[in-house]
PDB file of N, CA, C and O in Angstrom:
ATOM      1  N   MET A   1      14.887  -2.693   7.343  1.00  0.00           N
ATOM      2  CA  MET A   1      15.159  -1.575   6.465  1.00  0.00           C
ATOM      3  C   MET A   1      13.984  -0.600   6.548  1.00  0.00           C
ATOM      4  O   MET A   1      12.830  -1.022   6.466  1.00  0.00           O
ATOM      5  N   LYS A   2      14.253   0.666   6.706  1.00  0.00           N
ATOM      6  CA  LYS A   2      13.219   1.677   6.853  1.00  0.00           C
ATOM      7  C   LYS A   2      12.736   2.153   5.490  1.00  0.00           C
ATOM      8  O   LYS A   2      13.520   2.305   4.553  1.00  0.00           O
ATOM      9  N   CYS A   3      11.427   2.386   5.399  1.00  0.00           N
ATOM     10  CA  CYS A   3      10.835   2.864   4.151  1.00  0.00           C
ATOM     11  C   CYS A   3      10.393   4.312   4.235  1.00  0.00           C
ATOM     12  O   CYS A   3      10.454   5.029   3.236  1.00  0.00           O
ATOM     13  N   GLY A   4       9.955   4.756   5.389  1.00  0.00           N
ATOM     14  CA  GLY A   4       9.487   6.127   5.523  1.00  0.00           C
ATOM     15  C   GLY A   4       8.384   6.218   6.546  1.00  0.00           C
ATOM     16  O   GLY A   4       8.035   5.231   7.194  1.00  0.00           O
ATOM     17  N   LEU A   5       7.837   7.413   6.688  1.00  0.00           N
ATOM     18  CA  LEU A   5       6.752   7.640   7.635  1.00  0.00           C
ATOM     19  C   LEU A   5       5.415   7.303   6.989  1.00  0.00           C
ATOM     20  O   LEU A   5       5.125   7.734   5.873  1.00  0.00           O
ATOM     21  N   VAL A   6       4.611   6.532   7.701  1.00  0.00           N
ATOM     22  CA  VAL A   6       3.320   6.084   7.182  1.00  0.00           C
ATOM     23  C   VAL A   6       2.239   7.071   7.597  1.00  0.00           C
ATOM     24  O   VAL A   6       2.148   7.454   8.763  1.00  0.00           O
ATOM     25  N   LYS A   7       1.419   7.480   6.628  1.00  0.00           N
ATOM     26  CA  LYS A   7       0.313   8.396   6.902  1.00  0.00           C
ATOM     27  C   LYS A   7      -0.948   7.619   7.280  1.00  0.00           C
ATOM     28  O   LYS A   7      -1.613   7.956   8.260  1.00  0.00           O
ATOM     29  N   SER A   8      -1.279   6.581   6.508  1.00  0.00           N
ATOM     30  CA  SER A   8      -2.456   5.779   6.822  1.00  0.00           C
ATOM     31  C   SER A   8      -2.297   4.371   6.248  1.00  0.00           C
ATOM     32  O   SER A   8      -1.541   4.148   5.302  1.00  0.00           O
ATOM     33  N   VAL A   9      -3.029   3.428   6.846  1.00  0.00           N
ATOM     34  CA  VAL A   9      -3.044   2.039   6.383  1.00  0.00           C
ATOM     35  C   VAL A   9      -4.499   1.585   6.338  1.00  0.00           C
ATOM     36  O   VAL A   9      -5.237   1.737   7.310  1.00  0.00           O
ATOM     37  N   ARG A  10      -4.904   1.021   5.189  1.00  0.00           N
ATOM     38  CA  ARG A  10      -6.245   0.457   5.054  1.00  0.00           C
ATOM     39  C   ARG A  10      -6.093  -1.020   4.745  1.00  0.00           C
ATOM     40  O   ARG A  10      -5.377  -1.389   3.814  1.00  0.00           O
ATOM     41  N   VAL A  11      -6.761  -1.872   5.518  1.00  0.00           N
ATOM     42  CA  VAL A  11      -6.637  -3.328   5.362  1.00  0.00           C
ATOM     43  C   VAL A  11      -7.966  -3.881   4.872  1.00  0.00           C
ATOM     44  O   VAL A  11      -9.023  -3.533   5.398  1.00  0.00           O
ATOM     45  N   ARG A  12      -7.909  -4.745   3.861  1.00  0.00           N
ATOM     46  CA  ARG A  12      -9.092  -5.405   3.308  1.00  0.00           C
ATOM     47  C   ARG A  12      -8.817  -6.893   3.175  1.00  0.00           C
ATOM     48  O   ARG A  12      -7.682  -7.302   2.926  1.00  0.00           O
ATOM     49  N   LYS A  13      -9.863  -7.708   3.342  1.00  0.00           N
ATOM     50  CA  LYS A  13      -9.752  -9.162   3.149  1.00  0.00           C
ATOM     51  C   LYS A  13     -10.416  -9.549   1.852  1.00  0.00           C
ATOM     52  O   LYS A  13     -11.462  -9.010   1.492  1.00  0.00           O
ATOM     53  N   GLY A  14      -9.801 -10.494   1.146  1.00  0.00           N
ATOM     54  CA  GLY A  14     -10.383 -11.016  -0.074  1.00  0.00           C
ATOM     55  C   GLY A  14     -11.349 -12.149   0.232  1.00  0.00           C
ATOM     56  O   GLY A  14     -11.498 -12.544   1.388  1.00  0.00           O
ATOM     57  N   HIS A  15     -11.998 -12.666  -0.784  1.00  0.00           N
ATOM     58  CA  HIS A  15     -12.933 -13.775  -0.621  1.00  0.00           C
ATOM     59  C   HIS A  15     -12.170 -15.061  -0.336  1.00  0.00           C
ATOM     60  O   HIS A  15     -11.038 -15.232  -0.788  1.00  0.00           O
ATOM     61  N   THR A  16     -12.790 -15.958   0.411  1.00  0.00           N
ATOM     62  CA  THR A  16     -12.171 -17.272   0.644  1.00  0.00           C
ATOM     63  C   THR A  16     -12.324 -18.103  -0.621  1.00  0.00           C
ATOM     64  O   THR A  16     -13.377 -18.097  -1.259  1.00  0.00           O
ATOM     65  N   ILE A  17     -11.273 -18.810  -0.970  1.00  0.00           N
ATOM     66  CA  ILE A  17     -11.252 -19.632  -2.176  1.00  0.00           C
ATOM     67  C   ILE A  17     -11.128 -21.088  -1.736  1.00  0.00           C
ATOM     68  O   ILE A  17     -10.243 -21.420  -0.947  1.00  0.00           O
ATOM     69  N   PRO A  18     -12.005 -21.958  -2.237  1.00  0.00           N
ATOM     70  CA  PRO A  18     -11.905 -23.365  -1.854  1.00  0.00           C
ATOM     71  C   PRO A  18     -10.564 -23.959  -2.274  1.00  0.00           C
ATOM     72  O   PRO A  18     -10.110 -23.755  -3.400  1.00  0.00           O
ATOM     73  N   GLY A  19      -9.940 -24.689  -1.364  1.00  0.00           N
ATOM     74  CA  GLY A  19      -8.659 -25.320  -1.649  1.00  0.00           C
ATOM     75  C   GLY A  19      -7.460 -24.504  -1.198  1.00  0.00           C
ATOM     76  O   GLY A  19      -6.341 -25.016  -1.193  1.00  0.00           O
ATOM     77  N   LYS A  20      -7.664 -23.245  -0.817  1.00  0.00           N
ATOM     78  CA  LYS A  20      -6.572 -22.407  -0.313  1.00  0.00           C
ATOM     79  C   LYS A  20      -6.683 -22.326   1.208  1.00  0.00           C
ATOM     80  O   LYS A  20      -7.789 -22.220   1.739  1.00  0.00           O
ATOM     81  N   PRO A  21      -5.563 -22.375   1.909  1.00  0.00           N
ATOM     82  CA  PRO A  21      -5.621 -22.381   3.366  1.00  0.00           C
ATOM     83  C   PRO A  21      -6.074 -21.046   3.972  1.00  0.00           C
ATOM     84  O   PRO A  21      -6.705 -21.044   5.029  1.00  0.00           O
ATOM     85  N   LYS A  22      -5.770 -19.915   3.329  1.00  0.00           N
ATOM     86  CA  LYS A  22      -6.115 -18.595   3.870  1.00  0.00           C
ATOM     87  C   LYS A  22      -6.656 -17.706   2.763  1.00  0.00           C
ATOM     88  O   LYS A  22      -6.384 -17.916   1.581  1.00  0.00           O
ATOM     89  N   GLU A  23      -7.429 -16.707   3.177  1.00  0.00           N
ATOM     90  CA  GLU A  23      -7.877 -15.710   2.206  1.00  0.00           C
ATOM     91  C   GLU A  23      -6.776 -14.666   2.029  1.00  0.00           C
ATOM     92  O   GLU A  23      -5.908 -14.514   2.889  1.00  0.00           O
ATOM     93  N   ASN A  24      -6.819 -13.964   0.929  1.00  0.00           N
ATOM     94  CA  ASN A  24      -5.832 -12.905   0.691  1.00  0.00           C
ATOM     95  C   ASN A  24      -6.182 -11.685   1.524  1.00  0.00           C
ATOM     96  O   ASN A  24      -7.350 -11.318   1.647  1.00  0.00           O
ATOM     97  N   ILE A  25      -5.168 -11.066   2.091  1.00  0.00           N
ATOM     98  CA  ILE A  25      -5.339  -9.840   2.856  1.00  0.00           C
ATOM     99  C   ILE A  25      -4.524  -8.752   2.170  1.00  0.00           C
ATOM    100  O   ILE A  25      -3.338  -8.930   1.892  1.00  0.00           O
ATOM    101  N   TYR A  26      -5.174  -7.627   1.903  1.00  0.00           N
ATOM    102  CA  TYR A  26      -4.535  -6.528   1.202  1.00  0.00           C
ATOM    103  C   TYR A  26      -4.424  -5.331   2.137  1.00  0.00           C
ATOM    104  O   TYR A  26      -5.369  -5.017   2.862  1.00  0.00           O
ATOM    105  N   ALA A  27      -3.283  -4.668   2.125  1.00  0.00           N
ATOM    106  CA  ALA A  27      -3.092  -3.448   2.899  1.00  0.00           C
ATOM    107  C   ALA A  27      -2.627  -2.347   1.951  1.00  0.00           C
ATOM    108  O   ALA A  27      -1.655  -2.516   1.216  1.00  0.00           O
ATOM    109  N   VAL A  28      -3.324  -1.233   1.978  1.00  0.00           N
ATOM    110  CA  VAL A  28      -2.944  -0.075   1.187  1.00  0.00           C
ATOM    111  C   VAL A  28      -2.299   0.912   2.146  1.00  0.00           C
ATOM    112  O   VAL A  28      -2.934   1.394   3.084  1.00  0.00           O
ATOM    113  N   VAL A  29      -1.026   1.206   1.896  1.00  0.00           N
ATOM    114  CA  VAL A  29      -0.256   2.081   2.777  1.00  0.00           C
ATOM    115  C   VAL A  29      -0.019   3.401   2.065  1.00  0.00           C
ATOM    116  O   VAL A  29       0.428   3.436   0.918  1.00  0.00           O
ATOM    117  N   GLU A  30      -0.326   4.488   2.765  1.00  0.00           N
ATOM    118  CA  GLU A  30      -0.088   5.821   2.214  1.00  0.00           C
ATOM    119  C   GLU A  30       1.053   6.454   3.008  1.00  0.00           C
ATOM    120  O   GLU A  30       0.995   6.555   4.233  1.00  0.00           O
ATOM    121  N   PHE A  31       2.088   6.877   2.287  1.00  0.00           N
ATOM    122  CA  PHE A  31       3.257   7.477   2.925  1.00  0.00           C
ATOM    123  C   PHE A  31       3.141   8.999   2.936  1.00  0.00           C
ATOM    124  O   PHE A  31       2.427   9.584   2.122  1.00  0.00           O
ATOM    125  N   LEU A  32       3.851   9.631   3.867  1.00  0.00           N
ATOM    126  CA  LEU A  32       3.853  11.096   3.949  1.00  0.00           C
ATOM    127  C   LEU A  32       4.715  11.733   2.865  1.00  0.00           C
ATOM    128  O   LEU A  32       4.396  12.818   2.380  1.00  0.00           O
ATOM    129  N   HIS A  33       5.799  11.073   2.483  1.00  0.00           N
ATOM    130  CA  HIS A  33       6.723  11.662   1.512  1.00  0.00           C
ATOM    131  C   HIS A  33       6.795  10.795   0.263  1.00  0.00           C
ATOM    132  O   HIS A  33       6.840   9.571   0.385  1.00  0.00           O
ATOM    133  N   PRO A  34       6.809  11.380  -0.935  1.00  0.00           N
ATOM    134  CA  PRO A  34       6.866  10.596  -2.175  1.00  0.00           C
ATOM    135  C   PRO A  34       8.117   9.727  -2.315  1.00  0.00           C
ATOM    136  O   PRO A  34       8.086   8.725  -3.028  1.00  0.00           O
ATOM    137  N   ASN A  35       9.221  10.093  -1.645  1.00  0.00           N
ATOM    138  CA  ASN A  35      10.450   9.298  -1.742  1.00  0.00           C
ATOM    139  C   ASN A  35      10.322   7.947  -1.043  1.00  0.00           C
ATOM    140  O   ASN A  35      11.155   7.066  -1.254  1.00  0.00           O
ATOM    141  N   SER A  36       9.304   7.773  -0.222  1.00  0.00           N
ATOM    142  CA  SER A  36       9.121   6.514   0.491  1.00  0.00           C
ATOM    143  C   SER A  36       8.674   5.385  -0.435  1.00  0.00           C
ATOM    144  O   SER A  36       8.923   4.213  -0.152  1.00  0.00           O
ATOM    145  N   VAL A  37       8.019   5.733  -1.536  1.00  0.00           N
ATOM    146  CA  VAL A  37       7.530   4.706  -2.467  1.00  0.00           C
ATOM    147  C   VAL A  37       8.687   3.949  -3.114  1.00  0.00           C
ATOM    148  O   VAL A  37       8.679   2.719  -3.084  1.00  0.00           O
ATOM    149  N   PRO A  38       9.693   4.628  -3.705  1.00  0.00           N
ATOM    150  CA  PRO A  38      10.818   3.869  -4.262  1.00  0.00           C
ATOM    151  C   PRO A  38      11.588   3.080  -3.205  1.00  0.00           C
ATOM    152  O   PRO A  38      12.132   2.015  -3.497  1.00  0.00           O
ATOM    153  N   ARG A  39      11.635   3.600  -1.982  1.00  0.00           N
ATOM    154  CA  ARG A  39      12.326   2.870  -0.916  1.00  0.00           C
ATOM    155  C   ARG A  39      11.599   1.560  -0.608  1.00  0.00           C
ATOM    156  O   ARG A  39      12.245   0.532  -0.407  1.00  0.00           O
ATOM    157  N   SER A  40      10.261   1.584  -0.568  1.00  0.00           N
ATOM    158  CA  SER A  40       9.517   0.350  -0.299  1.00  0.00           C
ATOM    159  C   SER A  40       9.674  -0.639  -1.457  1.00  0.00           C
ATOM    160  O   SER A  40       9.720  -1.848  -1.233  1.00  0.00           O
ATOM    161  N   LEU A  41       9.755  -0.136  -2.690  1.00  0.00           N
ATOM    162  CA  LEU A  41       9.972  -1.024  -3.836  1.00  0.00           C
ATOM    163  C   LEU A  41      11.368  -1.634  -3.803  1.00  0.00           C
ATOM    164  O   LEU A  41      11.559  -2.759  -4.264  1.00  0.00           O
ATOM    165  N   ARG A  42      12.341  -0.912  -3.268  1.00  0.00           N
ATOM    166  CA  ARG A  42      13.696  -1.454  -3.124  1.00  0.00           C
ATOM    167  C   ARG A  42      13.700  -2.600  -2.114  1.00  0.00           C
ATOM    168  O   ARG A  42      14.391  -3.599  -2.311  1.00  0.00           O
ATOM    169  N   VAL A  43      12.932  -2.457  -1.038  1.00  0.00           N
ATOM    170  CA  VAL A  43      12.798  -3.535  -0.052  1.00  0.00           C
ATOM    171  C   VAL A  43      12.179  -4.763  -0.718  1.00  0.00           C
ATOM    172  O   VAL A  43      12.615  -5.889  -0.481  1.00  0.00           O
ATOM    173  N   ALA A  44      11.166  -4.543  -1.548  1.00  0.00           N
ATOM    174  CA  ALA A  44      10.493  -5.655  -2.233  1.00  0.00           C
ATOM    175  C   ALA A  44      11.436  -6.354  -3.206  1.00  0.00           C
ATOM    176  O   ALA A  44      11.405  -7.579  -3.321  1.00  0.00           O
ATOM    177  N   SER A  45      12.270  -5.594  -3.903  1.00  0.00           N
ATOM    178  CA  SER A  45      13.160  -6.205  -4.884  1.00  0.00           C
ATOM    179  C   SER A  45      14.248  -7.058  -4.234  1.00  0.00           C
ATOM    180  O   SER A  45      14.769  -7.982  -4.859  1.00  0.00           O
ATOM    181  N   LYS A  46      14.591  -6.752  -2.986  1.00  0.00           N
ATOM    182  CA  LYS A  46      15.601  -7.539  -2.277  1.00  0.00           C
ATOM    183  C   LYS A  46      14.996  -8.689  -1.480  1.00  0.00           C
ATOM    184  O   LYS A  46      15.701  -9.373  -0.739  1.00  0.00           O
ATOM    185  N   LYS A  47      13.679  -8.903  -1.635  1.00  0.00           N
ATOM    186  CA  LYS A  47      12.941  -9.990  -0.976  1.00  0.00           C
ATOM    187  C   LYS A  47      13.060  -9.911   0.548  1.00  0.00           C
ATOM    188  O   LYS A  47      13.159 -10.936   1.223  1.00  0.00           O
ATOM    189  N   LYS A  48      13.050  -8.693   1.080  1.00  0.00           N
ATOM    190  CA  LYS A  48      13.114  -8.483   2.525  1.00  0.00           C
ATOM    191  C   LYS A  48      11.783  -7.987   3.075  1.00  0.00           C
ATOM    192  O   LYS A  48      11.726  -7.495   4.202  1.00  0.00           O
ATOM    193  N   ALA A  49      10.720  -8.108   2.299  1.00  0.00           N
ATOM    194  CA  ALA A  49       9.408  -7.633   2.728  1.00  0.00           C
ATOM    195  C   ALA A  49       8.742  -8.709   3.574  1.00  0.00           C
ATOM    196  O   ALA A  49       8.048  -9.580   3.050  1.00  0.00           O
ATOM    197  N   ILE A  50       8.954  -8.646   4.868  1.00  0.00           N
ATOM    198  CA  ILE A  50       8.380  -9.601   5.808  1.00  0.00           C
ATOM    199  C   ILE A  50       7.725  -8.815   6.930  1.00  0.00           C
ATOM    200  O   ILE A  50       8.367  -7.976   7.562  1.00  0.00           O
ATOM    201  N   ILE A  51       6.453  -9.081   7.179  1.00  0.00           N
ATOM    202  CA  ILE A  51       5.707  -8.417   8.244  1.00  0.00           C
ATOM    203  C   ILE A  51       5.155  -9.486   9.164  1.00  0.00           C
ATOM    204  O   ILE A  51       4.402 -10.359   8.731  1.00  0.00           O
ATOM    205  N   ASP A  52       5.524  -9.421  10.421  1.00  0.00           N
ATOM    206  CA  ASP A  52       5.048 -10.351  11.445  1.00  0.00           C
ATOM    207  C   ASP A  52       5.341 -11.800  11.054  1.00  0.00           C
ATOM    208  O   ASP A  52       4.531 -12.691  11.308  1.00  0.00           O
ATOM    209  N   GLY A  53       6.490 -12.031  10.441  1.00  0.00           N
ATOM    210  CA  GLY A  53       6.906 -13.375  10.078  1.00  0.00           C
ATOM    211  C   GLY A  53       6.315 -13.896   8.778  1.00  0.00           C
ATOM    212  O   GLY A  53       6.650 -15.001   8.351  1.00  0.00           O
ATOM    213  N   LEU A  54       5.437 -13.120   8.136  1.00  0.00           N
ATOM    214  CA  LEU A  54       4.836 -13.524   6.866  1.00  0.00           C
ATOM    215  C   LEU A  54       5.475 -12.763   5.719  1.00  0.00           C
ATOM    216  O   LEU A  54       5.701 -11.556   5.807  1.00  0.00           O
ATOM    217  N   ARG A  55       5.761 -13.475   4.652  1.00  0.00           N
ATOM    218  CA  ARG A  55       6.316 -12.852   3.460  1.00  0.00           C
ATOM    219  C   ARG A  55       5.190 -12.108   2.737  1.00  0.00           C
ATOM    220  O   ARG A  55       4.115 -12.666   2.520  1.00  0.00           O
ATOM    221  N   VAL A  56       5.437 -10.860   2.368  1.00  0.00           N
ATOM    222  CA  VAL A  56       4.421 -10.052   1.693  1.00  0.00           C
ATOM    223  C   VAL A  56       4.954  -9.568   0.352  1.00  0.00           C
ATOM    224  O   VAL A  56       6.162  -9.537   0.119  1.00  0.00           O
ATOM    225  N   ARG A  57       4.030  -9.194  -0.520  1.00  0.00           N
ATOM    226  CA  ARG A  57       4.388  -8.624  -1.815  1.00  0.00           C
ATOM    227  C   ARG A  57       4.042  -7.141  -1.799  1.00  0.00           C
ATOM    228  O   ARG A  57       3.009  -6.743  -1.260  1.00  0.00           O
ATOM    229  N   ILE A  58       4.901  -6.335  -2.384  1.00  0.00           N
ATOM    230  CA  ILE A  58       4.705  -4.886  -2.408  1.00  0.00           C
ATOM    231  C   ILE A  58       4.535  -4.450  -3.856  1.00  0.00           C
ATOM    232  O   ILE A  58       5.316  -4.828  -4.729  1.00  0.00           O
ATOM    233  N   TYR A  59       3.497  -3.646  -4.097  1.00  0.00           N
ATOM    234  CA  TYR A  59       3.237  -3.095  -5.418  1.00  0.00           C
ATOM    235  C   TYR A  59       3.096  -1.585  -5.286  1.00  0.00           C
ATOM    236  O   TYR A  59       2.722  -1.068  -4.233  1.00  0.00           O
ATOM    237  N   ARG A  60       3.393  -0.909  -6.345  1.00  0.00           N
ATOM    238  CA  ARG A  60       3.188   0.537  -6.368  1.00  0.00           C
ATOM    239  C   ARG A  60       1.837   0.798  -7.013  1.00  0.00           C
ATOM    240  O   ARG A  60       1.589   0.382  -8.145  1.00  0.00           O
ATOM    241  N   ALA A  61       0.973   1.484  -6.295  1.00  0.00           N
ATOM    242  CA  ALA A  61      -0.372   1.731  -6.810  1.00  0.00           C
ATOM    243  C   ALA A  61      -0.555   3.168  -7.279  1.00  0.00           C
ATOM    244  O   ALA A  61      -1.386   3.423  -8.151  1.00  0.00           O
ATOM    245  N   GLY A  62       0.187   4.097  -6.735  1.00  0.00           N
ATOM    246  CA  GLY A  62       0.028   5.493  -7.112  1.00  0.00           C
ATOM    247  C   GLY A  62       0.977   6.351  -6.309  1.00  0.00           C
ATOM    248  O   GLY A  62       1.655   5.872  -5.400  1.00  0.00           O
ATOM    249  N   THR A  63       1.017   7.609  -6.650  1.00  0.00           N
ATOM    250  CA  THR A  63       1.944   8.493  -5.971  1.00  0.00           C
ATOM    251  C   THR A  63       1.260   9.599  -5.195  1.00  0.00           C
ATOM    252  O   THR A  63       1.902  10.272  -4.389  1.00  0.00           O
ATOM    253  N   LYS A  64      -0.037   9.803  -5.420  1.00  0.00           N
ATOM    254  CA  LYS A  64      -0.702  10.931  -4.788  1.00  0.00           C
ATOM    255  C   LYS A  64      -2.146  10.599  -4.473  1.00  0.00           C
ATOM    256  O   LYS A  64      -2.803   9.887  -5.232  1.00  0.00           O
ATOM    257  N   SER A  65      -2.639  11.107  -3.366  1.00  0.00           N
ATOM    258  CA  SER A  65      -4.064  11.024  -3.084  1.00  0.00           C
ATOM    259  C   SER A  65      -4.743  12.149  -3.841  1.00  0.00           C
ATOM    260  O   SER A  65      -4.269  13.285  -3.849  1.00  0.00           O
ATOM    261  N   MET A  66      -5.837  11.827  -4.465  1.00  0.00           N
ATOM    262  CA  MET A  66      -6.530  12.846  -5.242  1.00  0.00           C
ATOM    263  C   MET A  66      -7.752  13.327  -4.469  1.00  0.00           C
ATOM    264  O   MET A  66      -8.479  12.533  -3.871  1.00  0.00           O
ATOM    265  N   MET A  67      -7.960  14.614  -4.492  1.00  0.00           N
ATOM    266  CA  MET A  67      -9.142  15.207  -3.883  1.00  0.00           C
ATOM    267  C   MET A  67      -9.892  15.959  -4.971  1.00  0.00           C
ATOM    268  O   MET A  67      -9.297  16.701  -5.753  1.00  0.00           O
ATOM    269  N   PHE A  68     -11.209  15.759  -5.012  1.00  0.00           N
ATOM    270  CA  PHE A  68     -12.016  16.451  -6.005  1.00  0.00           C
ATOM    271  C   PHE A  68     -12.567  17.719  -5.375  1.00  0.00           C
ATOM    272  O   PHE A  68     -13.243  17.664  -4.347  1.00  0.00           O
ATOM    273  N   ILE A  69     -12.283  18.849  -5.982  1.00  0.00           N
ATOM    274  CA  ILE A  69     -12.817  20.124  -5.517  1.00  0.00           C
ATOM    275  C   ILE A  69     -13.714  20.657  -6.626  1.00  0.00           C
ATOM    276  O   ILE A  69     -13.274  20.877  -7.754  1.00  0.00           O
ATOM    277  N   ARG A  70     -14.978  20.858  -6.280  1.00  0.00           N
ATOM    278  CA  ARG A  70     -15.939  21.324  -7.260  1.00  0.00           C
ATOM    279  C   ARG A  70     -15.635  22.778  -7.624  1.00  0.00           C
ATOM    280  O   ARG A  70     -15.471  23.613  -6.735  1.00  0.00           O
ATOM    281  N   PRO A  71     -15.558  23.088  -8.923  1.00  0.00           N
ATOM    282  CA  PRO A  71     -15.287  24.476  -9.311  1.00  0.00           C
ATOM    283  C   PRO A  71     -16.459  25.380  -8.941  1.00  0.00           C
ATOM    284  O   PRO A  71     -17.611  24.948  -8.910  1.00  0.00           O
ATOM    285  N   LYS A  72     -16.141  26.637  -8.663  1.00  0.00           N
ATOM    286  CA  LYS A  72     -17.196  27.608  -8.333  1.00  0.00           C
ATOM    287  C   LYS A  72     -17.959  27.996  -9.590  1.00  0.00           C
ATOM    288  O   LYS A  72     -17.397  28.117 -10.679  1.00  0.00           O
ATOM    289  N   ARG A  73     -19.246  28.183  -9.402  1.00  0.00           N
ATOM    290  CA  ARG A  73     -20.093  28.595 -10.528  1.00  0.00           C
ATOM    291  C   ARG A  73     -19.956  30.079 -10.776  1.00  0.00           C
ATOM    292  O   ARG A  73     -19.915  30.885  -9.846  1.00  0.00           O
ATOM    293  N   ARG A  74     -19.888  30.418 -12.032  1.00  0.00           N
ATOM    294  CA  ARG A  74     -19.883  31.837 -12.383  1.00  0.00           C
ATOM    295  C   ARG A  74     -21.310  32.286 -12.601  1.00  0.00           C
ATOM    296  O   ARG A  74     -22.112  31.573 -13.203  1.00  0.00           O
ATOM    297  N   VAL A  75     -21.619  33.456 -12.114  1.00  0.00           N
ATOM    298  CA  VAL A  75     -22.989  33.955 -12.256  1.00  0.00           C
ATOM    299  C   VAL A  75     -23.047  35.018 -13.296  1.00  0.00           C
ATOM    300  O   VAL A  75     -24.118  35.564 -13.562  1.00  0.00           O
TER     301      VAL A  75
END
């Protein structure tokens, strides 16, 4: 099932925990279009979120990348 066009992916590893076979791996995916977020959540709700044979969990973290622009000083 298609979710949309991906703009960027950032992958991070969690700490190893004694007694667990693997550490947690987190991927933050940024989509080009806002409509892709509900589509990815629909995939998660149908339990079809599988990447490379591994079952993954999908969460919604936000809808927009924020950029800070410093206001100009008035003289």
